[in-house]
N, CA, C and O of each residue as an XYZ file, in Angstrom:
904
protein
N       0.852     -1.191      0.000
C       0.000      0.000      0.000
C       0.887      1.239      0.000
O       1.691      1.425      0.913
N       0.745      2.098     -1.028
C       1.550      3.309     -1.119
C       0.960      4.407     -0.246
O      -0.245      4.458     -0.002
N       1.850      5.285      0.218
C       1.436      6.385      1.084
C       1.376      7.691      0.286
O       2.289      7.995     -0.482
N       0.312      8.450      0.468
C       0.200      9.758     -0.173
C      -0.136     10.802      0.886
O      -1.007     10.589      1.730
N       0.556     11.918      0.832
C       0.261     13.062      1.692
C      -0.497     14.087      0.860
O       0.031     14.607     -0.122
N      -1.738     14.378      1.252
C      -2.593     15.330      0.543
C      -2.528     16.669      1.274
O      -2.826     16.753      2.466
N      -2.135     17.716      0.542
C      -1.961     19.039      1.146
C      -2.828     20.030      0.387
O      -2.561     20.325     -0.778
N      -3.870     20.549      1.041
C      -4.775     21.521      0.423
C      -5.506     22.242      1.543
O      -5.760     21.664      2.599
N      -5.847     23.518      1.310
C      -6.519     24.282      2.363
C      -8.034     24.206      2.269
O      -8.729     24.887      3.023
N      -8.566     23.388      1.356
C     -10.019     23.200      1.256
C     -10.397     21.892      1.966
O     -10.180     20.814      1.414
N     -10.958     21.969      3.178
C     -11.256     20.741      3.935
C     -12.173     19.778      3.189
O     -11.995     18.563      3.273
N     -13.154     20.310      2.459
C     -14.065     19.435      1.731
C     -13.350     18.638      0.651
O     -13.599     17.444      0.486
N     -12.462     19.297     -0.083
C     -11.711     18.609     -1.129
C     -10.763     17.582     -0.526
O     -10.628     16.472     -1.042
N     -10.116     17.953      0.556
C      -9.198     17.023      1.218
C      -9.950     15.781      1.674
O      -9.479     14.659      1.489
N     -11.117     15.985      2.268
C     -11.915     14.847      2.745
C     -12.320     13.942      1.583
O     -12.229     12.719      1.682
N     -12.772     14.556      0.473
C     -13.199     13.761     -0.684
C     -12.023     13.007     -1.298
O     -12.160     11.843     -1.674
N     -10.880     13.658     -1.401
C      -9.701     12.991     -1.943
C      -9.283     11.818     -1.057
O      -8.951     10.740     -1.550
N      -9.303     12.044      0.253
C      -8.898     10.980      1.171
C      -9.798      9.756      1.027
O      -9.309      8.626      1.020
N     -11.115      9.971      0.912
C     -12.055      8.855      0.754
C     -11.753      8.092     -0.541
O     -11.674      6.864     -0.539
N     -11.586      8.827     -1.642
C     -11.338      8.182     -2.932
C     -10.006      7.450     -2.955
O      -9.910      6.341     -3.481
N      -8.987      8.062     -2.390
C      -7.669      7.427     -2.394
C      -7.658      6.163     -1.544
O      -7.090      5.146     -1.942
N      -8.285      6.227     -0.375
C      -8.348      5.025      0.477
C      -9.147      3.920     -0.203
O      -8.833      2.740     -0.048
N     -10.175      4.296     -0.953
C     -10.960      3.289     -1.671
C     -10.138      2.593     -2.748
O     -10.467      1.486     -3.174
N      -9.059      3.255     -3.187
C      -8.173      2.661     -4.190
C      -6.872      2.185     -3.555
O      -5.835      2.124     -4.215
N      -6.934      1.851     -2.278
C      -5.832      1.181     -1.562
C      -4.613      2.060     -1.332
O      -3.485      1.569     -1.317
N      -4.835      3.353     -1.155
C      -3.751      4.245     -0.745
C      -3.858      4.491      0.757
O      -4.954      4.587      1.309
N      -2.716      4.590      1.399
C      -2.673      5.046      2.792
C      -2.518      6.567      2.750
O      -1.618      7.083      2.087
N      -3.392      7.282      3.457
C      -3.503      8.735      3.272
C      -3.240      9.479      4.573
O      -3.736      9.097      5.633
N      -2.453     10.546      4.478
C      -2.342     11.558      5.536
C      -2.692     12.897      4.909
O      -2.493     13.093      3.710
N      -3.210     13.816      5.709
C      -3.667     15.096      5.159
C      -3.104     16.256      5.964
O      -2.811     16.139      7.154
N      -2.964     17.384      5.267
C      -2.525     18.629      5.910
C      -3.250     19.787      5.235
O      -3.418     19.810      4.015
N      -3.673     20.744      6.052
C      -4.389     21.911      5.531
C      -3.501     23.135      5.388
O      -3.955     24.181      4.924
N      -2.250     23.017      5.780
C      -1.324     24.145      5.631
C       0.084     23.618      5.384
O       0.351     22.426      5.537
N       0.978     24.524      5.001
C       2.315     24.129      4.596
C       3.198     23.638      5.721
O       3.969     22.698      5.532
N       3.105     24.251      6.882
C       3.975     23.836      7.995
C       3.639     22.418      8.454
O       4.533     21.614      8.718
N       2.349     22.119      8.547
C       1.953     20.759      8.916
C       2.403     19.773      7.836
O       2.822     18.656      8.139
N       2.312     20.199      6.580
C       2.757     19.336      5.481
C       4.239     19.002      5.602
O       4.629     17.848      5.424
N       5.063     19.995      5.903
C       6.501     19.749      6.045
C       6.779     18.809      7.214
O       7.639     17.933      7.122
N       6.049     18.992      8.313
C       6.223     18.098      9.465
C       5.875     16.659      9.093
O       6.607     15.731      9.435
N       4.758     16.476      8.393
C       4.337     15.127      8.017
C       5.285     14.509      6.994
O       5.595     13.320      7.070
N       5.743     15.313      6.040
C       6.683     14.784      5.043
C       7.932     14.246      5.729
O       8.478     13.220      5.323
N       8.386     14.948      6.778
C       9.612     14.546      7.464
C       9.395     13.362      8.399
O      10.284     12.524      8.552
N       8.220     13.286      9.026
C       8.006     12.247     10.043
C       7.307     11.008      9.493
O       7.545      9.902      9.978
N       6.440     11.178      8.479
C       5.615     10.074      7.988
C       6.206      9.420      6.735
O       5.900      8.266      6.432
N       7.047     10.154      6.014
C       7.733      9.652      4.814
C       6.767      9.086      3.776
O       6.786      7.884      3.507
N       5.919      9.940      3.187
C       5.006      9.438      2.151
C       5.768      9.025      0.894
O       6.906      9.440      0.674
N       5.116      8.197      0.073
C       5.690      7.817     -1.216
C       5.504      8.901     -2.259
O       6.260      8.975     -3.228
N       4.484      9.754     -2.061
C       4.222     10.857     -2.981
C       3.447     11.927     -2.218
O       2.683     11.624     -1.301
N       3.654     13.180     -2.609
C       2.938     14.313     -2.016
C       2.042     14.923     -3.088
O       2.500     15.217     -4.192
N       0.770     15.113     -2.764
C      -0.192     15.785     -3.634
C      -0.412     17.169     -3.046
O      -0.972     17.295     -1.957
N       0.017     18.201     -3.744
C       0.198     19.523     -3.131
C      -0.524     20.627     -3.879
O      -0.344     20.794     -5.085
N      -1.345     21.384     -3.156
C      -1.927     22.619     -3.680
C      -0.936     23.756     -3.471
O      -0.218     23.772     -2.471
N      -0.887     24.703     -4.396
C       0.062     25.809     -4.267
C      -0.457     26.930     -3.380
O       0.336     27.648     -2.771
N      -1.785     27.096     -3.296
C      -2.351     28.209     -2.526
C      -2.669     27.797     -1.103
O      -3.786     27.375     -0.805
N      -1.685     27.920     -0.226
C      -1.852     27.522      1.169
C      -1.914     28.758      2.066
O      -1.415     29.817      1.686
N      -2.522     28.638      3.254
C      -2.773     29.831      4.070
C      -1.560     30.380      4.808
O      -1.556     31.555      5.175
N      -0.526     29.564      5.040
C       0.594     30.038      5.850
C       1.845     30.271      5.015
O       2.339     31.396      4.943
N       2.360     29.226      4.384
C       3.484     29.378      3.461
C       3.016     28.910      2.095
O       2.037     28.169      2.002
N       3.684     29.320      1.047
C       3.239     28.962     -0.291
C       3.599     27.513     -0.614
O       4.488     26.920     -0.004
N       2.882     26.966     -1.587
C       3.229     25.629     -2.047
C       4.645     25.558     -2.580
O       5.297     24.521     -2.461
N       5.135     26.645     -3.168
C       6.524     26.684     -3.648
C       7.495     26.507     -2.483
O       8.521     25.839     -2.616
N       7.164     27.113     -1.338
C       8.014     26.952     -0.154
C       8.003     25.506      0.340
O       9.021     24.995      0.808
N       6.851     24.855      0.234
C       6.774     23.449      0.637
C       7.632     22.586     -0.289
O       8.351     21.699      0.170
N       7.553     22.852     -1.594
C       8.400     22.113     -2.538
C       9.865     22.309     -2.190
O      10.628     21.344     -2.134
N      10.264     23.563     -1.954
C      11.660     23.846     -1.631
C      12.070     23.170     -0.331
O      13.184     22.660     -0.217
N      11.164     23.166      0.657
C      11.485     22.540      1.935
C      11.708     21.046      1.803
O      12.622     20.495      2.416
N      10.876     20.387      1.006
C      11.040     18.941      0.805
C      12.282     18.655     -0.032
O      13.034     17.725      0.259
N      12.491     19.454     -1.067
C      13.632     19.206     -1.946
C      14.968     19.470     -1.241
O      16.019     19.043     -1.719
N      14.925     20.166     -0.117
C      16.150     20.372      0.637
C      16.722     19.099      1.227
O      17.891     19.064      1.613
N      15.897     18.033      1.302
C      16.387     16.811      1.934
C      15.906     15.523      1.272
O      16.401     14.447      1.608
N      14.961     15.602      0.344
C      14.378     14.372     -0.179
C      14.042     14.489     -1.659
O      13.800     15.578     -2.178
N      14.034     13.324     -2.331
C      13.608     13.237     -3.723
C      12.189     12.662     -3.835
O      11.772     12.294     -4.933
N      11.442     12.575     -2.730
C      10.084     12.026     -2.813
C       9.288     12.786     -3.872
O       9.374     14.013     -3.939
N       8.510     12.078     -4.704
C       7.778     12.758     -5.772
C       6.712     13.704     -5.234
O       6.062     13.439     -4.223
N       6.555     14.813     -5.946
C       5.565     15.836     -5.604
C       4.708     16.095     -6.834
O       5.217     16.482     -7.886
N       3.401     15.880     -6.695
C       2.444     16.175     -7.758
C       1.643     17.395     -7.324
O       0.949     17.355     -6.308
N       1.736     18.467     -8.082
C       0.999     19.688     -7.762
C      -0.433     19.548     -8.271
O      -0.669     19.111     -9.397
N      -1.380     19.927     -7.422
C      -2.807     19.946     -7.769
C      -3.291     21.367     -7.540
O      -3.443     21.792     -6.395
N      -3.534     22.106     -8.614
C      -3.775     23.528     -8.449
C      -4.812     24.035     -9.435
O      -4.967     23.500    -10.532
N      -5.530     25.096     -9.013
C      -6.459     25.776     -9.912
C      -5.736     26.741    -10.839
O      -6.336     27.252    -11.785
N      -4.470     26.995    -10.587
C      -3.695     27.910    -11.432
C      -3.359     27.217    -12.744
O      -2.655     26.207    -12.760
N      -3.870     27.765    -13.849
C      -3.714     27.101    -15.138
C      -2.752     27.824    -16.067
O      -2.551     27.393    -17.203
N      -2.155     28.911    -15.604
C      -1.223     29.644    -16.457
C       0.057     28.842    -16.645
O       0.541     28.180    -15.727
N       0.589     28.919    -17.853
C       1.791     28.163    -18.162
C       2.960     28.518    -17.284
O       3.760     27.650    -16.937
N       3.078     29.808    -16.909
C       4.225     30.210    -16.086
C       4.161     29.604    -14.687
O       5.199     29.336    -14.081
N       2.942     29.384    -14.164
C       2.809     28.743    -12.854
C       3.300     27.298    -12.916
O       3.983     26.828    -12.006
N       2.949     26.601    -13.994
C       3.399     25.221    -14.152
C       4.913     25.154    -14.276
O       5.564     24.317    -13.650
N       5.464     26.046    -15.091
C       6.921     26.050    -15.274
C       7.626     26.339    -13.959
O       8.620     25.691    -13.634
N       7.118     27.311    -13.197
C       7.749     27.655    -11.923
C       7.718     26.478    -10.950
O       8.710     26.196    -10.278
N       6.573     25.790    -10.877
C       6.461     24.649     -9.961
C       7.382     23.514    -10.374
O       8.044     22.913     -9.528
N       7.432     23.216    -11.664
C       8.294     22.130    -12.135
C       9.760     22.486    -11.953
O      10.563     21.632    -11.577
N      10.117     23.736    -12.214
C      11.500     24.162    -12.011
C      11.889     24.123    -10.537
O      13.051     23.895    -10.203
N      10.905     24.350     -9.649
C      11.189     24.333     -8.208
C      11.406     22.920     -7.680
O      11.947     22.735     -6.590
N      10.978     21.913     -8.466
C      11.211     20.538     -8.022
C       9.994     19.634     -8.036
O      10.090     18.470     -7.649
N       8.830     20.152     -8.481
C       7.659     19.284     -8.613
C       7.883     18.298     -9.752
O       8.609     18.584    -10.705
N       7.245     17.124     -9.640
C       7.398     16.082    -10.659
C       6.263     16.081    -11.678
O       6.426     15.579    -12.790
N       5.116     16.641    -11.304
C       3.966     16.649    -12.212
C       3.042     17.775    -11.770
O       3.173     18.299    -10.664
N       2.100     18.147    -12.648
C       1.207     19.275    -12.379
C      -0.171     18.921    -12.927
O      -0.322     18.682    -14.125
N      -1.172     18.887    -12.055
C      -2.549     18.587    -12.438
C      -3.405     19.801    -12.103
O      -3.319     20.340    -11.000
N      -4.231     20.233    -13.056
C      -5.063     21.412    -12.817
C      -6.466     21.003    -12.376
O      -6.991     19.968    -12.786
N      -7.058     21.845    -11.529
C      -8.443     21.659    -11.105
C      -9.363     22.342    -12.124
O      -9.000     23.395    -12.649
N     -10.540     21.779    -12.420
C     -11.043     20.472    -11.966
C     -10.300     19.339    -12.667
O      -9.660     19.542    -13.699
N     -10.395     18.143    -12.088
C      -9.611     17.022    -12.598
C     -10.459     15.758    -12.566
O     -11.449     15.673    -11.838
N     -10.057     14.791    -13.359
C     -10.702     13.472    -13.340
C      -9.956     12.586    -12.356
O      -8.729     12.505    -12.397
N     -10.685     11.929    -11.479
C     -10.053     11.125    -10.431
C      -9.191     10.017    -11.026
O      -8.110      9.732    -10.510
N      -9.654      9.392    -12.100
C      -8.870      8.305    -12.701
C      -7.517      8.818    -13.212
O      -6.493      8.149    -13.077
N      -7.537     10.016    -13.800
C      -6.271     10.587    -14.286
C      -5.348     10.909    -13.118
O      -4.147     10.642    -13.178
N      -5.907     11.481    -12.057
C      -5.086     11.806    -10.896
C      -4.457     10.547    -10.304
O      -3.273     10.544     -9.971
N      -5.234      9.493    -10.174
C      -4.699      8.231     -9.647
C      -3.578      7.695    -10.533
O      -2.564      7.205    -10.036
N      -3.765      7.791    -11.845
C      -2.732      7.310    -12.766
C      -1.452      8.121    -12.622
O      -0.357      7.562    -12.670
N      -1.580      9.431    -12.447
C      -0.394     10.280    -12.295
C       0.323      9.993    -10.978
O       1.553      9.997    -10.921
N      -0.444      9.747     -9.929
C       0.181      9.406     -8.643
C       0.928      8.072     -8.751
O       2.055      7.949     -8.270
N       0.305      7.082     -9.379
C       0.983      5.795     -9.547
C       2.254      5.938    -10.370
O       3.278      5.332    -10.055
N       2.185      6.746    -11.431
C       3.359      6.952    -12.275
C       4.474      7.652    -11.506
O       5.646      7.311    -11.663
N       4.118      8.624    -10.680
C       5.127      9.340     -9.894
C       5.832      8.401     -8.926
O       7.047      8.479     -8.749
N       5.061      7.511     -8.297
C       5.664      6.552     -7.361
C       6.572      5.582     -8.103
O       7.650      5.242     -7.615
N       6.140      5.132     -9.288
C       6.976      4.192    -10.063
C       8.305      4.820    -10.458
O       9.338      4.150    -10.464
N       8.275      6.116    -10.788
C       9.502      6.781    -11.246
C      10.451      7.118    -10.104
O      11.635      7.374    -10.324
N       9.926      7.114     -8.894
C      10.726      7.585     -7.758
C      11.883      6.638     -7.473
O      11.778      5.424     -7.649
N      12.994      7.230     -7.026
C      14.130      6.410     -6.596
C      13.748      5.701     -5.310
O      13.258      6.355     -4.389
N      13.949      4.396     -5.204
C      13.579      3.699     -3.977
C      14.477      4.087     -2.827
O      15.703      4.082     -2.934
N      13.819      4.430     -1.701
C      14.496      4.695     -0.437
C      15.851      5.343     -0.506
O      16.861      4.645     -0.416
N      15.920      6.660     -0.663
C      17.226      7.310     -0.767
C      17.879      7.516      0.589
O      19.009      8.000      0.649
N      17.203      7.163      1.689
C      17.813      7.242      3.011
C      18.014      8.658      3.521
O      18.769      8.869      4.470
N      17.355      9.627      2.911
C      17.537     11.003      3.326
C      16.895     11.250      4.686
O      15.967     10.555      5.099
N      17.417     12.252      5.357
C      16.859     12.672      6.637
C      16.513     14.152      6.547
O      17.246     14.938      5.947
N      15.391     14.521      7.150
C      15.008     15.927      7.143
C      15.773     16.716      8.190
O      16.048     17.900      7.999
N      16.120     16.066      9.298
C      16.835     16.731     10.386
C      18.150     16.002     10.618
O      18.165     14.792     10.845
N      19.250     16.739     10.558
C      20.585     16.165     10.711
C      21.213     16.738     11.970
O      21.202     17.951     12.178
N      21.753     15.879     12.797
C      22.418     16.281     14.034
C      23.927     16.227     13.827
O      24.464     15.237     13.329
N      24.597     17.297     14.213
C      26.059     17.365     14.113
C      26.579     18.058     15.367
O      26.618     19.286     15.437
N      26.980     17.253     16.364
C      27.394     17.845     17.628
C      26.261     18.632     18.240
O      25.167     18.104     18.435
N      26.515     19.902     18.548
C      25.463     20.743     19.130
C      24.600     21.408     18.066
O      23.716     22.199     18.393
N      24.850     21.093     16.787
C      24.067     21.665     15.698
C      22.907     20.752     15.337
O      23.066     19.532     15.281
N      21.740     21.338     15.092
C      20.592     20.642     14.539
C      20.232     21.354     13.248
O      19.818     22.513     13.264
N      20.392     20.652     12.120
C      20.122     21.256     10.811
C      18.823     20.676     10.289
O      18.737     19.488      9.978
N      17.814     21.530     10.195
C      16.486     21.122      9.729
C      16.383     21.489      8.251
O      16.134     22.645      7.909
N      16.577     20.501      7.375
C      16.592     20.761      5.942
C      15.209     21.066      5.399
O      15.089     21.753      4.385
N      14.163     20.573      6.047
C      12.806     20.851      5.587
C      12.399     22.282      5.908
O      11.833     22.981      5.068
N      12.694     22.707      7.130
C      12.304     24.057      7.553
C      13.384     25.104      7.280
O      13.182     26.292      7.528
N      14.526     24.657      6.772
C      15.604     25.560      6.394
C      16.073     26.409      7.571
O      16.081     27.638      7.509
N      16.456     25.733      8.626
C      16.969     26.470      9.770
C      18.008     25.624     10.501
O      18.041     24.398     10.391
N      18.850     26.326     11.249
C      19.900     25.676     12.028
C      19.765     26.111     13.481
O      19.613     27.296     13.778
N      19.823     25.122     14.389
C      19.867     25.414     15.819
C      21.252     25.049     16.334
O      21.824     24.030     15.949
N      21.774     25.889     17.200
C      23.033     25.580     17.873
C      22.771     25.567     19.370
O      22.441     26.593     19.964
N      22.921     24.394     19.970
C      22.611     24.203     21.384
C      21.183     24.669     21.684
O      20.913     25.260     22.729
N      20.270     24.386     20.736
C      18.863     24.695     20.936
C      18.436     26.094     20.553
O      17.246     26.406     20.601
N      19.381     26.952     20.172
C      19.044     28.331     19.804
C      19.233     28.516     18.305
O      20.226     28.071     17.729
N      18.259     29.181     17.681
C      18.317     29.330     16.230
C      19.461     30.256     15.824
O      19.690     31.296     16.440
N      20.169     29.853     14.774
C      21.254     30.650     14.207
C      20.715     31.335     12.961
O      20.172     30.680     12.071
N      20.863     32.645     12.900
C      20.389     33.392     11.744
C      21.407     33.287     10.613
O      22.553     33.713     10.753
N      20.973     32.713      9.491
C      21.831     32.586      8.324
C      21.249     33.408      7.184
O      20.031     33.516      7.042
N      22.128     33.985      6.372
C      21.671     34.653      5.155
C      21.255     33.580      4.142
O      21.634     32.418      4.287
N      20.480     33.958      3.119
C      20.110     32.958      2.108
C      21.318     32.269      1.470
O      21.265     31.069      1.197
N      22.390     32.998      1.231
C      23.577     32.380      0.631
C      24.247     31.438      1.619
O      24.679     30.350      1.239
N      24.339     31.842      2.877
C      24.921     30.953      3.883
C      24.112     29.670      3.996
O      24.675     28.577      4.065
N      22.783     29.804      4.015
C      21.961     28.601      4.107
C      22.174     27.715      2.884
O      22.272     26.496      3.025
N      22.249     28.295      1.693
C      22.432     27.503      0.479
C      23.713     26.682      0.549
O      23.732     25.527      0.123
N      24.780     27.265      1.081
C      26.037     26.520      1.226
C      25.871     25.389      2.229
O      26.289     24.261      1.971
N      25.262     25.686      3.373
C      25.040     24.651      4.385
C      24.206     23.515      3.811
O      24.509     22.345      4.041
N      23.158     23.852      3.067
C      22.268     22.825      2.530
C      23.022     21.880      1.594
O      22.870     20.663      1.692
N      23.828     22.426      0.695
C      24.582     21.582     -0.241
C      25.555     20.683      0.522
O      25.647     19.486      0.251
N      26.277     21.271      1.477
C      27.260     20.482      2.223
C      26.599     19.401      3.071
O      27.094     18.275      3.136
N      25.484     19.733      3.722
C      24.825     18.757      4.602
C      24.174     17.646      3.780
O      24.197     16.487      4.194
N      23.596     17.974      2.625
C      23.022     16.927      1.772
C      24.095     15.943      1.311
O      23.809     14.776      1.046
N      25.331     16.427      1.221
C      26.445     15.577      0.785
C      27.390     15.254      1.939
O      28.578     15.013      1.725
N      26.862     15.251      3.157
C      27.708     15.102      4.342
C      28.578     13.849      4.257
O      28.148     12.784      3.813
N      29.814     14.026      4.700
C      30.767     12.937      4.656
C      31.429     12.744      3.313
O      32.315     11.901      3.176
N      31.007     13.528      2.293
C      31.589     13.415      0.959
C      32.178     14.753      0.536
O      31.684     15.808      0.933
N      33.214     14.707     -0.255
C      33.838     15.920     -0.756
C      32.919     16.616     -1.757
O      32.430     15.995     -2.701
N      32.688     17.914     -1.541
C      31.972     18.745     -2.506
C      33.011     19.663     -3.136
O      33.591     20.512     -2.460
N      33.241     19.487     -4.427
C      34.245     20.280     -5.116
C      33.897     21.759     -5.131
O      32.728     22.138     -5.056
N      34.938     22.594     -5.230
C      34.698     24.037     -5.225
C      33.811     24.469     -6.375
O      32.901     25.276     -6.187
N      34.066     23.937     -7.577
C      33.248     24.311     -8.737
C      31.798     23.890     -8.524
O      30.883     24.669     -8.790
N      31.580     22.667     -8.047
C      30.214     22.207     -7.802
C      29.504     23.111     -6.815
O      28.359     23.499     -7.046
N      30.166     23.454     -5.716
C      29.543     24.285     -4.692
C      29.217     25.667     -5.233
O      28.130     26.190     -4.986
N      30.142     26.258     -5.963
C      29.894     27.576     -6.552
C      28.703     27.543     -7.505
O      27.850     28.430     -7.470
N      28.649     26.532     -8.343
C      27.579     26.480     -9.336
C      26.229     26.159     -8.711
O      25.205     26.660     -9.175
N      26.208     25.335     -7.669
C      24.930     25.027     -7.020
C      24.385     26.222     -6.240
O      23.172     26.414     -6.159
N      25.282     27.021     -5.667
C      24.837     28.141     -4.838
C      24.636     29.408     -5.659
O      23.616     30.082     -5.513
N      25.601     29.742     -6.528
C      25.542     31.001     -7.266
C      25.040     30.846     -8.695
O      24.586     31.820     -9.295
N      25.113     29.643     -9.249
C      24.608     29.441    -10.597
C      25.670     28.937    -11.551
O      26.860     28.965    -11.235
N      25.235     28.463    -12.750
C      26.164     27.835    -13.688
C      27.233     28.774    -14.228
O      28.253     28.311    -14.738
N      27.023     30.080    -14.128
C      28.031     31.010    -14.617
C      29.201     31.197    -13.676
O      30.153     31.905    -14.002
N      29.142     30.572    -12.514
C      30.195     30.701    -11.511
C      30.918     29.366    -11.371
O      30.279     28.316    -11.310
N      32.216     29.405    -11.322
C      32.961     28.169    -11.175
C      34.384     28.397    -10.719
O      35.064     27.474    -10.270
N      34.829     29.648    -10.839
C      36.223     29.958    -10.497
C      36.353     30.980     -9.376
O      37.468     31.287     -8.954
N      35.244     31.510     -8.887
C      35.276     32.578     -7.883
C      35.466     31.981     -6.487
O      34.588     32.092     -5.631
N      36.605     31.355     -6.269
C      36.836     30.647     -5.001
C      36.926     31.598     -3.818
O      36.750     31.173     -2.676
N      37.196     32.876     -4.065
C      37.208     33.846     -2.970
C      35.871     33.939     -2.278
O      35.819     34.166     -1.069
N      34.766     33.766     -3.026
C      33.442     33.759     -2.423
C      33.373     32.684     -1.341
O      32.877     32.923     -0.240
N      33.877     31.506     -1.669
C      33.787     30.387     -0.738
C      34.606     30.637      0.522
O      34.165     30.306      1.623
N      35.779     31.211      0.374
C      36.606     31.497      1.556
C      35.893     32.455      2.498
O      35.897     32.263      3.714
N      35.278     33.492      1.926
C      34.576     34.477      2.748
C      33.391     33.848      3.470
O      33.225     34.029      4.676
N      32.568     33.110      2.729
C      31.336     32.576      3.316
C      31.599     31.420      4.271
O      30.915     31.299      5.287
N      32.575     30.568      3.969
C      32.855     29.486      4.921
C      33.439     30.040      6.216
O      33.194     29.484      7.286
N      34.207     31.125      6.136
C      34.712     31.764      7.353
C      33.547     32.299      8.185
O      33.530     32.151      9.407
N      32.566     32.927      7.512
C      31.390     33.428      8.230
C      30.609     32.289      8.874
O      30.171     32.398     10.019
N      30.439     31.207      8.143
C      29.683     30.075      8.673
C      30.393     29.444      9.861
O      29.744     29.053     10.831
N      31.702     29.340      9.799
C      32.429     28.763     10.928
C      32.277     29.616     12.180
O      32.166     29.090     13.288
N      32.273     30.928     12.002
C      32.083     31.801     13.175
C      30.706     31.598     13.793
O      30.542     31.725     15.007
N      29.723     31.287     12.967
C      28.365     31.118     13.475
C      28.089     29.701     14.005
O      27.295     29.524     14.929
N      28.753     28.694     13.412
C      28.358     27.316     13.679
C      29.379     26.485     14.444
O      29.003     25.535     15.130
N      30.642     26.817     14.344
C      31.674     25.974     14.948
C      31.957     26.372     16.394
O      31.973     27.565     16.699
N      32.182     25.415     17.290
C      32.583     25.750     18.665
C      33.913     26.519     18.698
O      34.087     27.444     19.491
N      34.837     26.121     17.828
C      36.133     26.796     17.722
C      36.391     27.044     16.243
O      36.905     26.160     15.557
N      36.045     28.236     15.730
C      36.183     28.485     14.282
C      37.598     28.283     13.758
O      37.774     27.946     12.587
N      38.601     28.479     14.593
C      39.984     28.299     14.133
C      40.331     26.825     13.936
O      41.264     26.490     13.207
N      39.578     25.959     14.587
C      39.804     24.513     14.465
C      38.453     23.835     14.197
O      37.899     23.184     15.083
N      37.927     23.987     12.982
C      36.559     23.520     12.693
C      36.416     22.007     12.794
O      37.324     21.247     12.460
N      35.229     21.596     13.274
C      34.889     20.173     13.379
C      33.963     19.728     12.254
O      33.971     18.560     11.867
N      33.170     20.651     11.731
C      32.104     20.278     10.813
C      32.362     20.727      9.373
O      32.231     19.924      8.450
N      32.719     21.974      9.171
C      32.969     22.485      7.813
C      34.470     22.430      7.571
O      35.217     23.318      7.985
N      34.894     21.376      6.898
C      36.312     21.098      6.735
C      36.752     21.427      5.309
O      36.032     21.150      4.350
N      37.924     22.013      5.179
C      38.494     22.336      3.869
C      39.438     21.234      3.418
O      40.296     20.785      4.179
N      39.272     20.809      2.185
C      40.237     19.925      1.535
C      41.037     20.797      0.569
O      40.547     21.116     -0.514
N      42.263     21.190      0.942
C      43.008     22.190      0.164
C      43.077     21.845     -1.322
O      43.426     20.732     -1.714
N      42.730     22.849     -2.134
C      42.793     22.696     -3.576
C      41.654     21.906     -4.180
O      41.563     21.787     -5.401
N      40.777     21.362     -3.341
C      39.704     20.505     -3.870
C      38.312     21.012     -3.526
O      37.501     21.241     -4.423
N      38.021     21.191     -2.239
C      36.676     21.611     -1.874
C      36.437     21.477     -0.382
O      37.328     21.719      0.433
N      35.192     21.079     -0.033
C      34.785     21.076      1.365
C      34.040     19.798      1.707
O      33.399     19.185      0.854
N      34.136     19.406      2.977
C      33.403     18.253      3.501
C      32.677     18.674      4.768
O      33.252     19.350      5.621
N      31.411     18.276      4.893
C      30.682     18.499      6.146
C      30.685     17.195      6.930
O      30.214     16.164      6.449
N      31.224     17.255      8.150
C      31.270     16.088      9.023
C      30.310     16.287     10.189
O      30.219     17.379     10.751
N      29.598     15.228     10.548
C      28.626     15.322     11.634
C      29.236     14.969     12.989
O      28.630     15.261     14.020
N      30.401     14.356     13.016
C      30.993     13.922     14.282
C      31.768     15.050     14.942
O      32.335     14.863     16.019
């Protein structure tokens, strides 16, 4: 039995979807807002997420970004927005499919089954990573140090996210630059020196002798959790 997380702010639609999905042998969890959806995605580990973009607290795009920060679980957008640019934005953000309302239930079921079939089996990802006194929440995009939130700039967070997703493995300087700043960047290693120094001051117990953000001279960086 596959698991689906249904995320929509219309209680009537959520209830109807849950009934239909359970009748077709799906295990269903529901959320009426984005924060609850992120919590369930991290704790319940659905096989696919069915997501509305118009949520009352955070946008559906934020939910996609939060999930993509730590997992490749398939995301099927279910939205009344029919403009082509909305579809492109959602797919570029990391959604796997886009279904517009109103919809045929048989088509929706087929798309959900297809998304699950295409998904990589069990990638072993974790939404929350512990590294010493650091707690890195990849779904909510925040870092706690000894229980207190550390304020990171968007660029600092982007670097942390790439390193933590690849924890224990070398991330080359070119790869890190291109993932954080874009494909036009690959040689601006001074950026990395500046930002990793800032991150060490914020995250390391002893920035002069880092435990977590380690430099491999001439090659790149490794994030260690021990």
